[in-house]
mmCIF file of the N, C-alpha and C atoms, coordinates in Angstrom:
data_MODEL
# 
_entry.id   MODEL 
# 
loop_
_atom_site.group_PDB 
_atom_site.id 
_atom_site.type_symbol 
_atom_site.label_atom_id 
_atom_site.label_alt_id 
_atom_site.label_comp_id 
_atom_site.label_asym_id 
_atom_site.label_entity_id 
_atom_site.label_seq_id 
_atom_site.pdbx_PDB_ins_code 
_atom_site.Cartn_x 
_atom_site.Cartn_y 
_atom_site.Cartn_z 
_atom_site.occupancy 
_atom_site.B_iso_or_equiv 
_atom_site.pdbx_formal_charge 
_atom_site.auth_seq_id 
_atom_site.auth_comp_id 
_atom_site.auth_asym_id 
_atom_site.auth_atom_id 
_atom_site.pdbx_PDB_model_num 
ATOM 1   N N  . UNK A 1 1  ? -26.973 -35.348 -25.439 1.00 0.00 ? 1  UNK A N  1 
ATOM 2   C CA . UNK A 1 1  ? -27.991 -34.934 -24.981 1.00 0.00 ? 1  UNK A CA 1 
ATOM 3   C C  . UNK A 1 1  ? -28.080 -34.523 -23.309 1.00 0.00 ? 1  UNK A C  1 
ATOM 4   N N  . UNK A 1 2  ? -29.000 -33.363 -23.004 1.00 0.00 ? 2  UNK A N  1 
ATOM 5   C CA . UNK A 1 2  ? -28.898 -33.203 -21.545 1.00 0.00 ? 2  UNK A CA 1 
ATOM 6   C C  . UNK A 1 2  ? -30.282 -32.816 -21.370 1.00 0.00 ? 2  UNK A C  1 
ATOM 7   N N  . UNK A 1 3  ? -30.577 -33.443 -19.939 1.00 0.00 ? 3  UNK A N  1 
ATOM 8   C CA . UNK A 1 3  ? -32.129 -32.865 -19.257 1.00 0.00 ? 3  UNK A CA 1 
ATOM 9   C C  . UNK A 1 3  ? -31.758 -32.163 -18.580 1.00 0.00 ? 3  UNK A C  1 
ATOM 10  N N  . UNK A 1 4  ? -32.356 -30.977 -18.508 1.00 0.00 ? 4  UNK A N  1 
ATOM 11  C CA . UNK A 1 4  ? -32.100 -29.917 -17.519 1.00 0.00 ? 4  UNK A CA 1 
ATOM 12  C C  . UNK A 1 4  ? -33.622 -29.283 -16.911 1.00 0.00 ? 4  UNK A C  1 
ATOM 13  N N  . UNK A 1 5  ? -33.135 -28.711 -15.618 1.00 0.00 ? 5  UNK A N  1 
ATOM 14  C CA . UNK A 1 5  ? -34.704 -28.355 -15.059 1.00 0.00 ? 5  UNK A CA 1 
ATOM 15  C C  . UNK A 1 5  ? -35.673 -27.296 -16.074 1.00 0.00 ? 5  UNK A C  1 
ATOM 16  N N  . UNK A 1 6  ? -36.415 -27.080 -15.865 1.00 0.00 ? 6  UNK A N  1 
ATOM 17  C CA . UNK A 1 6  ? -37.368 -25.838 -16.552 1.00 0.00 ? 6  UNK A CA 1 
ATOM 18  C C  . UNK A 1 6  ? -38.052 -25.007 -15.556 1.00 0.00 ? 6  UNK A C  1 
ATOM 19  N N  . UNK A 1 7  ? -38.016 -25.312 -13.987 1.00 0.00 ? 7  UNK A N  1 
ATOM 20  C CA . UNK A 1 7  ? -38.507 -24.348 -13.396 1.00 0.00 ? 7  UNK A CA 1 
ATOM 21  C C  . UNK A 1 7  ? -37.547 -24.619 -12.182 1.00 0.00 ? 7  UNK A C  1 
ATOM 22  N N  . UNK A 1 8  ? -37.448 -23.764 -11.162 1.00 0.00 ? 8  UNK A N  1 
ATOM 23  C CA . UNK A 1 8  ? -36.893 -23.884 -10.079 1.00 0.00 ? 8  UNK A CA 1 
ATOM 24  C C  . UNK A 1 8  ? -37.224 -24.719 -9.322  1.00 0.00 ? 8  UNK A C  1 
ATOM 25  N N  . UNK A 1 9  ? -36.607 -25.713 -8.822  1.00 0.00 ? 9  UNK A N  1 
ATOM 26  C CA . UNK A 1 9  ? -37.124 -26.952 -8.247  1.00 0.00 ? 9  UNK A CA 1 
ATOM 27  C C  . UNK A 1 9  ? -37.273 -26.775 -6.705  1.00 0.00 ? 9  UNK A C  1 
ATOM 28  N N  . UNK A 1 10 ? -36.133 -26.549 -6.184  1.00 0.00 ? 10 UNK A N  1 
ATOM 29  C CA . UNK A 1 10 ? -36.234 -25.740 -4.709  1.00 0.00 ? 10 UNK A CA 1 
ATOM 30  C C  . UNK A 1 10 ? -37.137 -25.051 -4.453  1.00 0.00 ? 10 UNK A C  1 
ATOM 31  N N  . UNK A 1 11 ? -37.628 -23.954 -5.553  1.00 0.00 ? 11 UNK A N  1 
ATOM 32  C CA . UNK A 1 11 ? -38.748 -22.982 -4.666  1.00 0.00 ? 11 UNK A CA 1 
ATOM 33  C C  . UNK A 1 11 ? -39.916 -23.655 -4.759  1.00 0.00 ? 11 UNK A C  1 
ATOM 34  N N  . UNK A 1 12 ? -40.595 -24.375 -5.862  1.00 0.00 ? 12 UNK A N  1 
ATOM 35  C CA . UNK A 1 12 ? -41.543 -25.442 -6.063  1.00 0.00 ? 12 UNK A CA 1 
ATOM 36  C C  . UNK A 1 12 ? -41.700 -26.449 -5.036  1.00 0.00 ? 12 UNK A C  1 
ATOM 37  N N  . UNK A 1 13 ? -40.805 -26.669 -4.643  1.00 0.00 ? 13 UNK A N  1 
ATOM 38  C CA . UNK A 1 13 ? -40.884 -27.428 -3.168  1.00 0.00 ? 13 UNK A CA 1 
ATOM 39  C C  . UNK A 1 13 ? -41.031 -26.652 -1.918  1.00 0.00 ? 13 UNK A C  1 
ATOM 40  N N  . UNK A 1 14 ? -40.358 -25.508 -1.841  1.00 0.00 ? 14 UNK A N  1 
ATOM 41  C CA . UNK A 1 14 ? -40.750 -24.990 -0.788  1.00 0.00 ? 14 UNK A CA 1 
ATOM 42  C C  . UNK A 1 14 ? -42.291 -24.413 -0.901  1.00 0.00 ? 14 UNK A C  1 
ATOM 43  N N  . UNK A 1 15 ? -42.459 -24.168 -1.845  1.00 0.00 ? 15 UNK A N  1 
ATOM 44  C CA . UNK A 1 15 ? -43.985 -23.806 -1.980  1.00 0.00 ? 15 UNK A CA 1 
ATOM 45  C C  . UNK A 1 15 ? -44.995 -24.553 -1.349  1.00 0.00 ? 15 UNK A C  1 
ATOM 46  N N  . UNK A 1 16 ? -44.695 -26.418 -1.669  1.00 0.00 ? 16 UNK A N  1 
ATOM 47  C CA . UNK A 1 16 ? -45.309 -27.492 -1.513  1.00 0.00 ? 16 UNK A CA 1 
ATOM 48  C C  . UNK A 1 16 ? -45.010 -27.893 -0.162  1.00 0.00 ? 16 UNK A C  1 
ATOM 49  N N  . UNK A 1 17 ? -44.230 -27.049 0.640   1.00 0.00 ? 17 UNK A N  1 
ATOM 50  C CA . UNK A 1 17 ? -44.187 -27.014 2.276   1.00 0.00 ? 17 UNK A CA 1 
ATOM 51  C C  . UNK A 1 17 ? -42.755 -27.727 2.512   1.00 0.00 ? 17 UNK A C  1 
ATOM 52  N N  . UNK A 1 18 ? -42.033 -28.160 1.374   1.00 0.00 ? 18 UNK A N  1 
ATOM 53  C CA . UNK A 1 18 ? -40.940 -28.697 1.597   1.00 0.00 ? 18 UNK A CA 1 
ATOM 54  C C  . UNK A 1 18 ? -39.671 -27.965 1.606   1.00 0.00 ? 18 UNK A C  1 
ATOM 55  N N  . UNK A 1 19 ? -38.627 -27.349 2.763   1.00 0.00 ? 19 UNK A N  1 
ATOM 56  C CA . UNK A 1 19 ? -37.895 -26.760 3.140   1.00 0.00 ? 19 UNK A CA 1 
ATOM 57  C C  . UNK A 1 19 ? -36.722 -27.366 2.862   1.00 0.00 ? 19 UNK A C  1 
ATOM 58  N N  . UNK A 1 20 ? -35.254 -26.520 2.773   1.00 0.00 ? 20 UNK A N  1 
ATOM 59  C CA . UNK A 1 20 ? -34.034 -27.451 2.475   1.00 0.00 ? 20 UNK A CA 1 
ATOM 60  C C  . UNK A 1 20 ? -33.746 -28.290 3.967   1.00 0.00 ? 20 UNK A C  1 
ATOM 61  N N  . UNK A 1 21 ? -34.213 -27.434 4.920   1.00 0.00 ? 21 UNK A N  1 
ATOM 62  C CA . UNK A 1 21 ? -34.012 -28.098 6.106   1.00 0.00 ? 21 UNK A CA 1 
ATOM 63  C C  . UNK A 1 21 ? -34.914 -29.009 6.483   1.00 0.00 ? 21 UNK A C  1 
ATOM 64  N N  . UNK A 1 22 ? -36.469 -29.380 5.747   1.00 0.00 ? 22 UNK A N  1 
ATOM 65  C CA . UNK A 1 22 ? -36.955 -30.215 5.979   1.00 0.00 ? 22 UNK A CA 1 
ATOM 66  C C  . UNK A 1 22 ? -36.763 -31.418 5.123   1.00 0.00 ? 22 UNK A C  1 
ATOM 67  N N  . UNK A 1 23 ? -36.094 -31.177 4.234   1.00 0.00 ? 23 UNK A N  1 
ATOM 68  C CA . UNK A 1 23 ? -35.821 -32.208 3.049   1.00 0.00 ? 23 UNK A CA 1 
ATOM 69  C C  . UNK A 1 23 ? -34.624 -32.846 3.671   1.00 0.00 ? 23 UNK A C  1 
ATOM 70  N N  . UNK A 1 24 ? -33.395 -32.082 4.249   1.00 0.00 ? 24 UNK A N  1 
ATOM 71  C CA . UNK A 1 24 ? -32.370 -32.598 4.820   1.00 0.00 ? 24 UNK A CA 1 
ATOM 72  C C  . UNK A 1 24 ? -32.876 -33.714 5.999   1.00 0.00 ? 24 UNK A C  1 
ATOM 73  N N  . UNK A 1 25 ? -33.894 -32.966 6.868   1.00 0.00 ? 25 UNK A N  1 
ATOM 74  C CA . UNK A 1 25 ? -34.341 -33.799 8.262   1.00 0.00 ? 25 UNK A CA 1 
ATOM 75  C C  . UNK A 1 25 ? -35.191 -34.704 7.900   1.00 0.00 ? 25 UNK A C  1 
ATOM 76  N N  . UNK A 1 26 ? -35.568 -34.960 6.959   1.00 0.00 ? 26 UNK A N  1 
ATOM 77  C CA . UNK A 1 26 ? -36.673 -36.014 6.471   1.00 0.00 ? 26 UNK A CA 1 
ATOM 78  C C  . UNK A 1 26 ? -35.721 -36.978 5.684   1.00 0.00 ? 26 UNK A C  1 
ATOM 79  N N  . UNK A 1 27 ? -34.500 -36.664 5.376   1.00 0.00 ? 27 UNK A N  1 
ATOM 80  C CA . UNK A 1 27 ? -33.458 -37.547 4.089   1.00 0.00 ? 27 UNK A CA 1 
ATOM 81  C C  . UNK A 1 27 ? -33.788 -38.052 2.752   1.00 0.00 ? 27 UNK A C  1 
ATOM 82  N N  . UNK A 1 28 ? -34.808 -36.610 2.388   1.00 0.00 ? 28 UNK A N  1 
ATOM 83  C CA . UNK A 1 28 ? -35.727 -36.876 1.240   1.00 0.00 ? 28 UNK A CA 1 
ATOM 84  C C  . UNK A 1 28 ? -34.489 -36.706 0.189   1.00 0.00 ? 28 UNK A C  1 
ATOM 85  N N  . UNK A 1 29 ? -33.615 -36.182 0.284   1.00 0.00 ? 29 UNK A N  1 
ATOM 86  C CA . UNK A 1 29 ? -32.672 -35.875 -0.961  1.00 0.00 ? 29 UNK A CA 1 
ATOM 87  C C  . UNK A 1 29 ? -31.121 -35.891 -0.195  1.00 0.00 ? 29 UNK A C  1 
ATOM 88  N N  . UNK A 1 30 ? -30.069 -36.313 -0.746  1.00 0.00 ? 30 UNK A N  1 
ATOM 89  C CA . UNK A 1 30 ? -29.018 -35.445 -0.031  1.00 0.00 ? 30 UNK A CA 1 
ATOM 90  C C  . UNK A 1 30 ? -28.347 -34.375 -0.289  1.00 0.00 ? 30 UNK A C  1 
ATOM 91  N N  . UNK A 1 31 ? -26.961 -34.251 0.105   1.00 0.00 ? 31 UNK A N  1 
ATOM 92  C CA . UNK A 1 31 ? -26.668 -32.952 0.103   1.00 0.00 ? 31 UNK A CA 1 
ATOM 93  C C  . UNK A 1 31 ? -26.103 -32.806 -1.467  1.00 0.00 ? 31 UNK A C  1 
ATOM 94  N N  . UNK A 1 32 ? -25.980 -33.935 -2.154  1.00 0.00 ? 32 UNK A N  1 
ATOM 95  C CA . UNK A 1 32 ? -25.195 -33.510 -3.460  1.00 0.00 ? 32 UNK A CA 1 
ATOM 96  C C  . UNK A 1 32 ? -26.235 -33.492 -4.323  1.00 0.00 ? 32 UNK A C  1 
ATOM 97  N N  . UNK A 1 33 ? -27.348 -33.722 -4.389  1.00 0.00 ? 33 UNK A N  1 
ATOM 98  C CA . UNK A 1 33 ? -28.430 -33.673 -4.909  1.00 0.00 ? 33 UNK A CA 1 
ATOM 99  C C  . UNK A 1 33 ? -29.394 -32.565 -5.194  1.00 0.00 ? 33 UNK A C  1 
ATOM 100 N N  . UNK A 1 34 ? -29.138 -32.007 -3.603  1.00 0.00 ? 34 UNK A N  1 
ATOM 101 C CA . UNK A 1 34 ? -29.682 -30.655 -3.249  1.00 0.00 ? 34 UNK A CA 1 
ATOM 102 C C  . UNK A 1 34 ? -28.626 -29.626 -4.551  1.00 0.00 ? 34 UNK A C  1 
ATOM 103 N N  . UNK A 1 35 ? -27.524 -30.312 -4.184  1.00 0.00 ? 35 UNK A N  1 
ATOM 104 C CA . UNK A 1 35 ? -26.750 -29.017 -5.006  1.00 0.00 ? 35 UNK A CA 1 
ATOM 105 C C  . UNK A 1 35 ? -26.798 -29.192 -6.701  1.00 0.00 ? 35 UNK A C  1 
ATOM 106 N N  . UNK A 1 36 ? -27.328 -30.214 -6.849  1.00 0.00 ? 36 UNK A N  1 
ATOM 107 C CA . UNK A 1 36 ? -27.608 -30.443 -8.706  1.00 0.00 ? 36 UNK A CA 1 
ATOM 108 C C  . UNK A 1 36 ? -28.785 -29.672 -8.797  1.00 0.00 ? 36 UNK A C  1 
ATOM 109 N N  . UNK A 1 37 ? -29.685 -29.905 -7.677  1.00 0.00 ? 37 UNK A N  1 
ATOM 110 C CA . UNK A 1 37 ? -31.063 -29.363 -8.016  1.00 0.00 ? 37 UNK A CA 1 
ATOM 111 C C  . UNK A 1 37 ? -30.720 -27.958 -8.179  1.00 0.00 ? 37 UNK A C  1 
ATOM 112 N N  . UNK A 1 38 ? -29.772 -27.457 -7.353  1.00 0.00 ? 38 UNK A N  1 
ATOM 113 C CA . UNK A 1 38 ? -29.909 -25.929 -7.426  1.00 0.00 ? 38 UNK A CA 1 
ATOM 114 C C  . UNK A 1 38 ? -28.955 -25.300 -8.495  1.00 0.00 ? 38 UNK A C  1 
ATOM 115 N N  . UNK A 1 39 ? -28.216 -26.350 -9.127  1.00 0.00 ? 39 UNK A N  1 
ATOM 116 C CA . UNK A 1 39 ? -27.515 -26.181 -10.680 1.00 0.00 ? 39 UNK A CA 1 
ATOM 117 C C  . UNK A 1 39 ? -28.328 -26.466 -11.859 1.00 0.00 ? 39 UNK A C  1 
ATOM 118 N N  . UNK A 1 40 ? -29.547 -27.014 -11.612 1.00 0.00 ? 40 UNK A N  1 
ATOM 119 C CA . UNK A 1 40 ? -30.599 -27.264 -12.633 1.00 0.00 ? 40 UNK A CA 1 
ATOM 120 C C  . UNK A 1 40 ? -30.712 -28.694 -13.345 1.00 0.00 ? 40 UNK A C  1 
ATOM 121 N N  . UNK A 1 41 ? -29.961 -29.252 -12.897 1.00 0.00 ? 41 UNK A N  1 
ATOM 122 C CA . UNK A 1 41 ? -29.423 -30.643 -13.182 1.00 0.00 ? 41 UNK A CA 1 
ATOM 123 C C  . UNK A 1 41 ? -30.148 -31.887 -12.590 1.00 0.00 ? 41 UNK A C  1 
ATOM 124 N N  . UNK A 1 42 ? -30.192 -33.197 -12.960 1.00 0.00 ? 42 UNK A N  1 
ATOM 125 C CA . UNK A 1 42 ? -30.899 -33.831 -12.443 1.00 0.00 ? 42 UNK A CA 1 
ATOM 126 C C  . UNK A 1 42 ? -29.902 -34.707 -12.116 1.00 0.00 ? 42 UNK A C  1 
ATOM 127 N N  . UNK A 1 43 ? -30.219 -35.754 -11.017 1.00 0.00 ? 43 UNK A N  1 
ATOM 128 C CA . UNK A 1 43 ? -28.646 -36.768 -11.039 1.00 0.00 ? 43 UNK A CA 1 
ATOM 129 C C  . UNK A 1 43 ? -28.790 -38.244 -11.556 1.00 0.00 ? 43 UNK A C  1 
ATOM 130 N N  . UNK A 1 44 ? -30.488 -38.452 -11.552 1.00 0.00 ? 44 UNK A N  1 
ATOM 131 C CA . UNK A 1 44 ? -31.010 -39.697 -11.774 1.00 0.00 ? 44 UNK A CA 1 
ATOM 132 C C  . UNK A 1 44 ? -32.572 -39.822 -11.467 1.00 0.00 ? 44 UNK A C  1 
ATOM 133 N N  . UNK A 1 45 ? -33.181 -40.867 -12.556 1.00 0.00 ? 45 UNK A N  1 
ATOM 134 C CA . UNK A 1 45 ? -34.609 -41.289 -12.252 1.00 0.00 ? 45 UNK A CA 1 
ATOM 135 C C  . UNK A 1 45 ? -35.246 -41.035 -11.368 1.00 0.00 ? 45 UNK A C  1 
ATOM 136 N N  . UNK A 1 46 ? -34.666 -41.723 -10.247 1.00 0.00 ? 46 UNK A N  1 
ATOM 137 C CA . UNK A 1 46 ? -35.201 -42.083 -8.810  1.00 0.00 ? 46 UNK A CA 1 
ATOM 138 C C  . UNK A 1 46 ? -35.525 -40.510 -8.235  1.00 0.00 ? 46 UNK A C  1 
ATOM 139 N N  . UNK A 1 47 ? -34.508 -39.397 -8.752  1.00 0.00 ? 47 UNK A N  1 
ATOM 140 C CA . UNK A 1 47 ? -34.422 -38.558 -8.196  1.00 0.00 ? 47 UNK A CA 1 
ATOM 141 C C  . UNK A 1 47 ? -36.022 -37.561 -8.842  1.00 0.00 ? 47 UNK A C  1 
ATOM 142 N N  . UNK A 1 48 ? -35.975 -37.437 -10.160 1.00 0.00 ? 48 UNK A N  1 
ATOM 143 C CA . UNK A 1 48 ? -37.228 -37.578 -10.886 1.00 0.00 ? 48 UNK A CA 1 
ATOM 144 C C  . UNK A 1 48 ? -38.629 -37.808 -10.478 1.00 0.00 ? 48 UNK A C  1 
ATOM 145 N N  . UNK A 1 49 ? -38.582 -39.142 -10.149 1.00 0.00 ? 49 UNK A N  1 
ATOM 146 C CA . UNK A 1 49 ? -39.743 -40.002 -9.559  1.00 0.00 ? 49 UNK A CA 1 
ATOM 147 C C  . UNK A 1 49 ? -40.033 -39.150 -7.868  1.00 0.00 ? 49 UNK A C  1 
ATOM 148 N N  . UNK A 1 50 ? -39.246 -38.943 -7.033  1.00 0.00 ? 50 UNK A N  1 
ATOM 149 C CA . UNK A 1 50 ? -39.490 -38.358 -6.097  1.00 0.00 ? 50 UNK A CA 1 
ATOM 150 C C  . UNK A 1 50 ? -39.641 -37.259 -6.146  1.00 0.00 ? 50 UNK A C  1 
ATOM 151 N N  . UNK A 1 51 ? -39.159 -36.485 -7.027  1.00 0.00 ? 51 UNK A N  1 
ATOM 152 C CA . UNK A 1 51 ? -39.717 -35.194 -7.017  1.00 0.00 ? 51 UNK A CA 1 
ATOM 153 C C  . UNK A 1 51 ? -41.190 -35.063 -7.605  1.00 0.00 ? 51 UNK A C  1 
ATOM 154 N N  . UNK A 1 52 ? -41.357 -35.562 -8.441  1.00 0.00 ? 52 UNK A N  1 
ATOM 155 C CA . UNK A 1 52 ? -42.687 -35.632 -9.277  1.00 0.00 ? 52 UNK A CA 1 
ATOM 156 C C  . UNK A 1 52 ? -43.801 -35.996 -8.110  1.00 0.00 ? 52 UNK A C  1 
ATOM 157 N N  . UNK A 1 53 ? -43.317 -37.122 -7.184  1.00 0.00 ? 53 UNK A N  1 
ATOM 158 C CA . UNK A 1 53 ? -44.114 -37.422 -5.651  1.00 0.00 ? 53 UNK A CA 1 
ATOM 159 C C  . UNK A 1 53 ? -44.364 -36.396 -5.107  1.00 0.00 ? 53 UNK A C  1 
ATOM 160 N N  . UNK A 1 54 ? -43.599 -35.790 -5.074  1.00 0.00 ? 54 UNK A N  1 
ATOM 161 C CA . UNK A 1 54 ? -43.471 -34.593 -3.579  1.00 0.00 ? 54 UNK A CA 1 
ATOM 162 C C  . UNK A 1 54 ? -44.181 -33.325 -4.119  1.00 0.00 ? 54 UNK A C  1 
ATOM 163 N N  . UNK A 1 55 ? -44.072 -32.818 -5.721  1.00 0.00 ? 55 UNK A N  1 
ATOM 164 C CA . UNK A 1 55 ? -44.810 -31.850 -6.192  1.00 0.00 ? 55 UNK A CA 1 
ATOM 165 C C  . UNK A 1 55 ? -46.282 -32.167 -7.249  1.00 0.00 ? 55 UNK A C  1 
ATOM 166 N N  . UNK A 1 56 ? -46.565 -33.417 -6.722  1.00 0.00 ? 56 UNK A N  1 
ATOM 167 C CA . UNK A 1 56 ? -47.387 -33.859 -7.382  1.00 0.00 ? 56 UNK A CA 1 
ATOM 168 C C  . UNK A 1 56 ? -47.754 -33.497 -9.102  1.00 0.00 ? 56 UNK A C  1 
ATOM 169 N N  . UNK A 1 57 ? -46.847 -33.634 -9.735  1.00 0.00 ? 57 UNK A N  1 
ATOM 170 C CA . UNK A 1 57 ? -46.319 -33.603 -11.198 1.00 0.00 ? 57 UNK A CA 1 
ATOM 171 C C  . UNK A 1 57 ? -45.801 -34.389 -12.246 1.00 0.00 ? 57 UNK A C  1 
ATOM 172 N N  . UNK A 1 58 ? -45.937 -34.074 -13.488 1.00 0.00 ? 58 UNK A N  1 
ATOM 173 C CA . UNK A 1 58 ? -45.435 -35.140 -14.103 1.00 0.00 ? 58 UNK A CA 1 
ATOM 174 C C  . UNK A 1 58 ? -43.965 -34.674 -14.664 1.00 0.00 ? 58 UNK A C  1 
ATOM 175 N N  . UNK A 1 59 ? -43.191 -35.395 -15.294 1.00 0.00 ? 59 UNK A N  1 
ATOM 176 C CA . UNK A 1 59 ? -41.698 -35.213 -15.433 1.00 0.00 ? 59 UNK A CA 1 
ATOM 177 C C  . UNK A 1 59 ? -41.172 -34.084 -16.500 1.00 0.00 ? 59 UNK A C  1 
ATOM 178 N N  . UNK A 1 60 ? -42.263 -33.906 -17.169 1.00 0.00 ? 60 UNK A N  1 
ATOM 179 C CA . UNK A 1 60 ? -42.158 -33.158 -18.251 1.00 0.00 ? 60 UNK A CA 1 
ATOM 180 C C  . UNK A 1 60 ? -42.725 -31.493 -17.646 1.00 0.00 ? 60 UNK A C  1 
ATOM 181 N N  . UNK A 1 61 ? -43.418 -31.406 -16.858 1.00 0.00 ? 61 UNK A N  1 
ATOM 182 C CA . UNK A 1 61 ? -43.607 -30.221 -15.707 1.00 0.00 ? 61 UNK A CA 1 
ATOM 183 C C  . UNK A 1 61 ? -42.302 -29.424 -15.536 1.00 0.00 ? 61 UNK A C  1 
ATOM 184 N N  . UNK A 1 62 ? -41.546 -30.142 -14.818 1.00 0.00 ? 62 UNK A N  1 
ATOM 185 C CA . UNK A 1 62 ? -40.132 -29.744 -14.637 1.00 0.00 ? 62 UNK A CA 1 
ATOM 186 C C  . UNK A 1 62 ? -38.691 -30.040 -15.125 1.00 0.00 ? 62 UNK A C  1 
ATOM 187 N N  . UNK A 1 63 ? -38.516 -30.778 -16.476 1.00 0.00 ? 63 UNK A N  1 
ATOM 188 C CA . UNK A 1 63 ? -37.694 -30.938 -16.760 1.00 0.00 ? 63 UNK A CA 1 
ATOM 189 C C  . UNK A 1 63 ? -37.859 -30.953 -18.586 1.00 0.00 ? 63 UNK A C  1 
ATOM 190 N N  . UNK A 1 64 ? -36.815 -30.283 -19.033 1.00 0.00 ? 64 UNK A N  1 
ATOM 191 C CA . UNK A 1 64 ? -36.882 -30.436 -20.238 1.00 0.00 ? 64 UNK A CA 1 
ATOM 192 C C  . UNK A 1 64 ? -35.407 -31.215 -21.354 1.00 0.00 ? 64 UNK A C  1 
ATOM 193 N N  . UNK A 1 65 ? -35.627 -31.574 -22.506 1.00 0.00 ? 65 UNK A N  1 
ATOM 194 C CA . UNK A 1 65 ? -34.643 -31.704 -23.309 1.00 0.00 ? 65 UNK A CA 1 
ATOM 195 C C  . UNK A 1 65 ? -33.838 -30.617 -23.940 1.00 0.00 ? 65 UNK A C  1 
ATOM 196 N N  . UNK A 1 66 ? -32.446 -30.450 -23.599 1.00 0.00 ? 66 UNK A N  1 
ATOM 197 C CA . UNK A 1 66 ? -31.533 -29.558 -24.342 1.00 0.00 ? 66 UNK A CA 1 
ATOM 198 C C  . UNK A 1 66 ? -30.871 -30.632 -25.102 1.00 0.00 ? 66 UNK A C  1 
ATOM 199 N N  . UNK A 1 67 ? -30.945 -29.913 -26.685 1.00 0.00 ? 67 UNK A N  1 
ATOM 200 C CA . UNK A 1 67 ? -29.838 -30.579 -27.478 1.00 0.00 ? 67 UNK A CA 1 
ATOM 201 C C  . UNK A 1 67 ? -28.513 -29.975 -27.461 1.00 0.00 ? 67 UNK A C  1 
ATOM 202 N N  . UNK A 1 68 ? -27.731 -30.434 -27.113 1.00 0.00 ? 68 UNK A N  1 
ATOM 203 C CA . UNK A 1 68 ? -26.207 -30.155 -26.741 1.00 0.00 ? 68 UNK A CA 1 
ATOM 204 C C  . UNK A 1 68 ? -25.342 -30.114 -28.081 1.00 0.00 ? 68 UNK A C  1 
ATOM 205 N N  . UNK A 1 69 ? -25.837 -30.592 -29.241 1.00 0.00 ? 69 UNK A N  1 
ATOM 206 C CA . UNK A 1 69 ? -24.879 -30.170 -30.514 1.00 0.00 ? 69 UNK A CA 1 
ATOM 207 C C  . UNK A 1 69 ? -25.149 -29.021 -31.410 1.00 0.00 ? 69 UNK A C  1 
ATOM 208 N N  . UNK A 1 70 ? -26.086 -28.390 -30.591 1.00 0.00 ? 70 UNK A N  1 
ATOM 209 C CA . UNK A 1 70 ? -26.442 -27.221 -31.269 1.00 0.00 ? 70 UNK A CA 1 
ATOM 210 C C  . UNK A 1 70 ? -25.459 -26.059 -30.569 1.00 0.00 ? 70 UNK A C  1 
# 
């Protein structure tokens, strides 16, 4: 089982007014989290919760389930 980003999360954050500089400055996410988001991966449900709060969206709007067995 794998959950992947179905949108470019960093681009969506930038559109919402959160540049990577602002994210680092306000300590919204750490560097390792930003690296994983660039790769389209989620680190934890806390990250998903924070993203949904910042983007005013639901988890299904930003991620999708990928079956690893196929």
